[in-house]
C-alpha positions as CSV (number, residue, x, y, z in Angstrom):
1,X,49.2,38.0,22.4
2,X,45.5,38.6,23.0
3,X,43.4,35.7,24.1
4,X,40.1,34.9,22.5
5,X,36.9,35.1,24.5
6,X,35.5,31.7,25.8
7,X,32.7,30.3,23.6
8,X,29.2,30.4,25.2
9,X,28.2,27.3,27.1
10,X,25.7,24.9,25.6
11,X,23.1,25.8,28.2
12,X,23.3,29.5,27.3
13,X,23.1,28.7,23.6
14,X,20.0,26.5,24.2
15,X,18.4,29.3,26.2
16,X,18.8,31.7,23.4
17,X,17.4,29.4,20.8
18,X,14.4,28.2,22.8
19,X,11.1,29.8,21.8
20,X,10.0,32.3,24.5
21,X,6.5,30.6,24.7
22,X,8.0,27.3,25.7
23,X,7.6,26.5,29.4
24,X,10.8,25.9,31.3
25,X,11.5,22.4,32.6
26,X,11.6,23.6,36.1
27,X,8.1,25.1,36.1
28,X,6.2,22.0,34.9
29,X,6.3,18.4,36.2
30,X,5.0,15.6,34.0
31,X,2.8,13.0,35.6
32,X,4.5,9.7,36.3
33,X,3.2,6.2,36.1
34,X,5.2,3.0,36.4
35,X,5.3,0.8,33.3
36,X,4.0,-2.2,35.2
37,X,0.8,-0.3,35.9
38,X,0.4,0.3,32.2
39,X,1.3,-3.2,31.0
40,X,-0.6,-5.1,33.7
41,X,1.8,-8.1,33.3
42,X,1.6,-8.1,29.4
43,X,4.6,-7.6,27.2
44,X,2.8,-5.2,24.8
45,X,-0.1,-2.8,24.7
46,X,-1.8,-0.6,22.1
47,X,-2.2,3.1,22.7
48,X,-4.9,4.9,20.6
49,X,-4.0,8.5,19.9
50,X,-5.7,10.9,17.5
51,X,-7.0,8.0,15.4
52,X,-3.7,6.2,15.2
53,X,-2.4,3.1,17.0
54,X,0.9,3.0,18.8
55,X,2.4,-0.2,20.4
56,X,4.4,0.0,23.6
57,X,6.5,-3.2,23.9
58,X,8.6,-4.5,26.7
59,X,11.7,-6.2,25.3
60,X,13.6,-9.3,26.6
61,X,16.2,-6.8,28.0
62,X,13.4,-4.9,29.9
63,X,13.6,-1.9,27.6
64,X,10.5,-0.1,26.4
65,X,9.9,0.5,22.6
66,X,7.1,2.7,21.3
67,X,6.2,2.2,17.6
68,X,3.5,3.4,15.3
């Protein structure tokens, strides 16, 4: 009996479907900032972006939620 070839890995599938103009994750490093530096002791802040307002909230469970 002949065996079937192994299916391609998820990583190789993603590499084939990724647009060629997209930068790879390894080549770019996003700036980092600690949430406490953004919040300055508050539980919520408003971020203005392209004319819209977004709220970044710190929950009772210390999770961050970003809403429009």
